[in-house]
C-alpha positions in Angstrom: 81.8 103.3 114.3 78.2 104.0 113.2 77.1 100.6 111.7 75.2 99.7 114.8 72.6 102.3 114.7 72.4 103.6 111.1 69.7 101.1 110.3 67.6 101.7 113.3 63.9 102.9 113.1 63.0 105.2 110.2 66.6 106.4 109.7 67.2 104.2 106.8 70.1 106.1 105.3 71.4 104.6 102.1 74.4 104.9 99.8 73.8 104.8 96.1 76.6 104.4 93.5 75.4 105.1 89.9 77.4 103.9 87.0 76.7 104.8 83.4 78.0 103.0 80.4 79.1 103.9 76.9 77.7 100.6 75.4 75.3 98.2 76.9 74.9 94.4 77.0 73.1 91.9 79.2 75.0 90.9 82.4 74.5 89.6 85.9 75.6 90.1 89.3 76.0 84.4 100.9 74.9 87.6 102.3 73.0 88.3 105.6 70.3 90.3 107.4 70.3 92.0 110.8 68.4 90.2 113.5 68.1 90.6 117.3 69.0 87.8 119.5 69.0 87.8 123.3 68.8 91.6 123.1 71.8 91.9 120.9 71.8 92.8 117.2 73.9 90.5 114.9 74.0 89.2 111.3 72.5 86.0 110.2 73.3 84.2 107.0 70.3 83.9 104.5 69.7 82.5 101.1 69.7 85.2 98.5 67.2 85.2 95.7 68.5 87.3 92.8 65.1 88.3 91.6 64.5 90.0 95.0 67.4 92.1 94.6 68.2 92.7 91.0 65.6 94.9 89.4 65.2 95.6 85.7 62.5 98.3 85.1 60.5 98.4 81.8 60.1 101.8 80.2 58.3 102.5 76.8 60.2 101.7 73.7 61.6 104.0 71.0 61.6 107.2 72.9 64.2 110.1 72.8 67.1 110.4 75.1 65.4 113.4 76.7 62.3 111.4 77.4 64.3 108.6 78.9 66.0 111.3 81.1 62.6 112.1 82.7 61.9 108.2 83.2 65.3 107.8 84.7 64.9 110.7 87.1 61.4 109.6 88.1 62.6 106.0 88.6 65.3 107.1 90.9 63.0 109.4 93.0 60.6 106.4 93.3 63.0 103.9 94.7 64.5 106.5 97.0 61.2 106.7 98.8 61.0 102.8 99.4 62.3 101.3 102.4 64.4 98.1 102.3 62.4 94.9 103.4 63.5 94.0 106.9 63.6 90.2 106.2 66.0 90.5 103.3 69.6 91.6 102.8 69.9 95.4 102.6 71.0 95.9 99.0 69.5 96.1 95.5 70.9 96.4 92.0 68.8 98.2 89.4 69.8 97.6 85.8 68.4 100.3 83.4 68.9 99.2 79.7 67.6 102.4 78.1 69.8 105.2 76.7 69.5 108.7 78.0 71.5 111.9 77.6 74.3 110.6 79.7 75.0 107.1 78.5 73.7 104.0 76.8 72.7 102.4 80.0 72.9 102.7 83.8 73.4 100.6 86.9 72.4 101.7 90.3 73.6 100.0 93.4 71.3 100.8 96.3 73.0 99.9 99.5 71.9 100.5 103.1 74.3 102.6 105.1 74.4 99.9 107.9 76.4 97.7 105.4 79.2 100.2 105.3 80.2 103.8 104.6 81.3 105.3 101.3 84.9 104.1 101.7 83.9 100.6 102.3 81.3 100.4 99.5 83.5 102.1 97.0 86.3 99.9 97.9 84.0 96.9 97.3 82.9 98.2 93.9 86.4 98.9 92.9 87.4 95.4 93.7 84.9 94.2 91.0 86.2 96.7 88.4 89.1 96.6 86.0 91.1 99.0 84.0 89.5 99.2 80.6 92.8 99.6 78.7 94.6 96.8 80.5 92.8 94.6 83.0 96.1 93.1 84.3 97.1 96.6 85.7 95.8 98.0 88.9 93.6 101.2 89.0 95.6 104.2 90.1 94.3 107.4 91.9 95.4 111.0 91.9 98.3 111.7 94.1 97.5 113.3 97.5 100.6 115.2 98.5 100.4 116.7 102.0 100.0 120.4 102.0 102.9 122.4 103.5 102.4 123.6 106.9 104.1 126.3 108.8 106.2 125.2 111.8 104.6 126.0 115.1 105.7 126.1 118.7 104.8 122.7 120.3 103.1 124.5 123.3 101.2 126.9 121.0 100.0 124.1 118.8 99.0 122.0 121.8 97.0 124.8 123.3 95.4 125.7 120.1 94.3 122.0 119.5 92.9 121.9 123.1 90.9 125.0 122.6 89.6 124.0 119.2 88.7 120.5 120.5 86.6 122.0 123.4 84.9 124.6 121.2 84.2 122.2 118.3 82.9 119.4 120.6 80.6 121.8 122.6 79.4 123.5 119.5 78.7 120.1 117.8 76.6 118.9 120.7 74.8 122.2 120.9 73.9 121.9 117.1 72.8 118.4 117.4 70.5 118.8 120.4 69.0 122.3 120.0 70.9 124.3 117.3 68.8 123.9 114.3 69.7 126.2 111.4 67.4 129.1 110.5 64.8 128.5 107.8 66.0 129.4 104.3 65.6 128.4 100.7 67.8 125.3 101.4 66.4 124.6 104.9 62.7 124.4 105.4 61.0 123.9 108.8 59.3 120.7 107.6 60.0 117.5 109.5 59.8 113.8 108.4 61.6 114.3 105.0 63.5 111.1 105.1 61.4 109.5 102.4 60.1 112.7 100.6 60.5 112.6 96.8 63.8 113.9 95.6 65.4 115.5 92.5 69.0 114.7 91.3 71.1 117.1 89.2 74.8 117.0 88.5 77.5 119.2 87.1 80.9 118.0 85.7 84.0 120.1 86.1 87.4 119.6 84.4 90.0 118.6 87.1 92.6 120.6 85.2 90.4 123.7 85.7 90.4 123.0 89.4 94.1 122.4 89.5 94.8 125.7 87.7 92.8 127.6 90.4 94.7 125.5 93.1 98.0 126.5 91.8 97.1 130.2 91.7 95.6 130.3 95.2 97.9 127.8 97.0 95.0 125.8 98.4 93.8 122.2 97.9 91.2 120.9 95.5 88.7 120.2 98.4 89.1 123.9 99.5 88.1 125.1 96.1 85.2 122.8 95.8 83.9 123.5 99.3 84.3 127.3 98.7 82.4 126.9 95.5 79.6 125.0 97.2 79.4 127.6 100.1 79.4 130.5 97.6 76.9 128.8 95.2 74.6 128.0 98.1 74.5 131.7 99.2 74.0 132.8 95.7 70.9 130.5 95.4 69.6 131.6 98.7 69.8 135.2 97.7 68.1 134.7 94.4 65.3 132.8 95.9 64.9 135.1 99.0 66.8 138.3 99.3 66.1 138.3 103.2 67.9 134.9 103.6 71.4 136.8 103.1 71.6 136.9 106.9 70.3 133.6 108.0 72.6 131.1 109.9 73.3 128.0 107.9 75.6 125.1 108.7 77.1 122.3 106.4 78.1 118.9 107.7 81.3 117.9 106.0 81.9 114.1 106.2 85.4 112.9 107.2 86.8 109.5 106.8 88.5 108.6 110.1 90.7 105.7 108.6 94.4 105.9 108.5 94.9 105.1 104.8 96.4 106.5 101.5 94.1 104.7 99.0 91.2 102.4 98.9 91.7 98.9 100.2 90.4 95.7 98.6 87.4 93.9 100.2 89.7 91.1 101.4 92.1 93.6 103.1 89.3 95.6 104.8 87.7 92.4 106.4 91.0 91.2 107.8 91.3 91.4 111.6 93.1 94.6 112.8 93.1 96.0 109.3 94.4 99.6 109.0 91.4 100.2 106.7 88.6 98.2 108.3 85.2 97.6 106.8 82.2 99.4 108.3 81.2 102.9 109.1 84.3 105.0 110.1 83.5 108.6 109.5 82.7 111.7 111.5 80.8 115.0 110.9 82.4 118.3 110.8 80.1 121.2 111.5 81.2 124.1 109.2 79.2 127.4 109.3 78.4 128.6 105.7 79.7 132.2 105.4 77.3 134.9 104.6 77.7 137.1 101.4 77.8 140.1 103.7 80.9 138.8 105.5 83.3 138.9 102.6 84.1 141.6 100.0 86.1 139.1 97.8 84.6 135.8 96.6 88.1 134.2 97.2 87.5 134.6 100.8 85.0 131.9 100.5 87.8 129.4 99.5 90.4 130.7 102.0 87.8 130.6 104.8 86.9 127.0 103.8 90.6 126.2 104.0 91.1 127.7 107.4 88.2 126.3 109.2 88.3 122.7 107.8 92.1 122.6 108.5 91.3 123.8 112.0 88.6 121.3 112.7 90.6 118.4 111.1 93.4 119.1 113.6 90.8 119.1 116.4 90.2 116.0 118.5 86.4 116.7 118.7 85.7 114.0 116.1 87.1 111.4 118.6 85.1 112.9 121.6 82.0 112.7 119.4 82.8 109.0 118.5 83.1 108.4 122.3 79.7 110.2 122.9 78.0 108.0 120.3 79.6 104.9 121.9 78.3 106.0 125.3 74.8 106.7 123.9 74.8 103.3 122.2 76.0 101.5 125.5 73.6 103.2 128.0 70.8 104.3 125.8 70.7 101.6 123.1 70.9 101.9 119.3 67.9 104.0 119.3 69.4 106.7 121.3 72.5 106.9 119.2 70.4 106.9 116.1 68.3 109.8 117.3 71.5 111.7 118.0 72.8 111.2 114.4 69.3 112.0 113.0 69.1 115.2 115.0 72.6 116.2 113.8 71.5 115.8 110.3 68.2 117.4 110.6 69.5 120.6 112.4 71.9 121.3 109.5 71.2 122.8 106.1 73.3 120.4 103.9 75.7 117.6 104.0 78.8 117.5 101.8 80.7 114.2 101.1 83.6 113.7 98.6 85.6 110.8 97.4 88.5 110.2 95.1 88.0 108.1 92.0 90.4 106.3 89.6 92.4 108.2 87.0 91.9 105.5 84.3 88.7 104.5 82.6 87.1 101.4 84.4 85.1 98.5 83.1 82.6 96.1 84.7 82.2 92.7 82.9 84.2 94.2 80.0 81.8 97.2 79.6 83.5 100.5 79.8 82.1 102.9 82.4 81.7 106.4 81.1 81.1 108.0 84.5 79.9 107.5 88.1 78.6 109.3 91.1 77.2 108.4 94.5 74.3 109.7 96.5 73.1 109.6 100.1 69.2 109.2 100.4 66.8 108.9 103.2 68.4 111.7 105.3 66.3 114.4 107.0 68.0 117.4 105.6 66.8 119.1 102.3 70.2 119.1 100.5 73.0 116.5 100.1 76.0 117.2 97.9 78.4 114.4 96.9 81.7 114.8 95.0 83.7 112.3 93.2 86.6 112.5 90.7 87.0 110.1 87.7 89.1 110.2 84.6 90.3 113.8 85.1 86.8 115.2 85.8 85.0 116.0 89.0 81.2 115.4 89.2 79.1 117.0 91.9 75.7 115.4 92.5 73.0 117.4 94.2 70.2 115.5 96.0 67.3 117.9 96.8 63.9 117.4 98.2 61.4 117.9 95.5 59.3 121.0 95.7 61.6 122.7 98.3 64.6 123.3 96.2 64.8 124.3 92.5 67.5 121.9 91.2 68.1 123.9 87.9 68.6 127.2 89.7 70.8 125.6 92.3 73.0 124.1 89.6 73.2 127.4 87.8 74.3 129.2 90.9 76.9 126.5 91.6 78.4 127.0 88.1 78.3 130.8 88.5 80.2 130.4 91.8 82.8 128.4 90.0 83.2 131.0 87.3 83.4 133.8 89.9 86.1 132.0 91.8 88.0 131.2 88.6 87.9 134.8 87.3 88.9 136.2 90.8 91.9 133.7 90.9 93.0 134.9 87.5 92.9 138.5 88.6 94.7 137.5 91.8 97.4 135.8 89.9 98.0 138.7 87.5 98.0 141.1 90.4 100.7 139.1 92.2 102.7 138.8 89.0 102.7 142.5 88.5 103.8 143.2 92.0 106.6 140.7 91.7 107.8 142.4 88.6 107.6 145.8 90.2 110.0 144.6 92.9 112.5 143.3 90.4 
């Protein structure tokens, strides 16, 4: 849906997938570049020279893991500010053979968003990976049972969907063209931040802990994580600037528009008329970030996230937005569509993207993978949050513009938000249990 214009001009958005290993050994890895012919953009096959794409940085020897943490962070920030060469395929692999606090080694796949979205690229990565315990068995993923929905009158449901579609579509257009969020500690008034230096911080949460909160509140895992991010963001904004309690802030939640249950293999995605086709097939959901003054209970952040995201997912606005982008692309060219996407991102305070990872430990070239996360870089907003599950854990990665957002304070506020939601869920469960016993 978006592949034609995500690589236009300066808007060189990129997907990164970072894998880190328990142990490390040496290992190795016909593509194409985008060209314009007779006014039409198309792919052209080219010869690939591995030395142009596979990078192995040299750090000082015999340093502590903490020192290598700094080198690793600085290296990621440096390659994030570098554009892809326009005469070469839009991908790089960075092999870092130095231990740090997380693992014995790291591999970074830097891939231009024009090649595909997170689903496509994660599917391609998983096609190269195996189960560490038994390579002959397929990787499996957490079950995603549909949540129970209350039966509604067909007429009522149709009218509600129609009104939501009109409201969401109009609000989305307004936000993209002239509805920039208020300045805040997570949204500056600076422009041209696509290639500004970044900082990356991560937190890891036990999936069992999230499931316990889920069972006590009757919501989804995504509802809890989104509520945590919203509450954590507001706590950070309040700590950094008390007056920011009342500012208007919006999050863009990325939604995969494919009809699929699990990831498809690369072979399956590139088949004609595939149900899970390769490419960019996603849409933005504009979700207002609730203010701390709006709720008296922290659990309202979770329930509000559940309500508004469910409402917007049932809206048809994402398909109208897709049609709008196609019209912009057809009548205004790739640049017009690219400017619209860029304006949508720039006017928001943050972007949230989540993906489901395997349950079992994976291996690449017989090397066990301790963990992984993905990032989106080269975007104009100050904060991007990516979420991925793997081996019973959920990892949140925060990509923030350096000098604008304090990564350690943001991380602490997110952890505090989860603790607050967890404690409130415990009290809510105990209260409900007491009330049930009183009725017996």
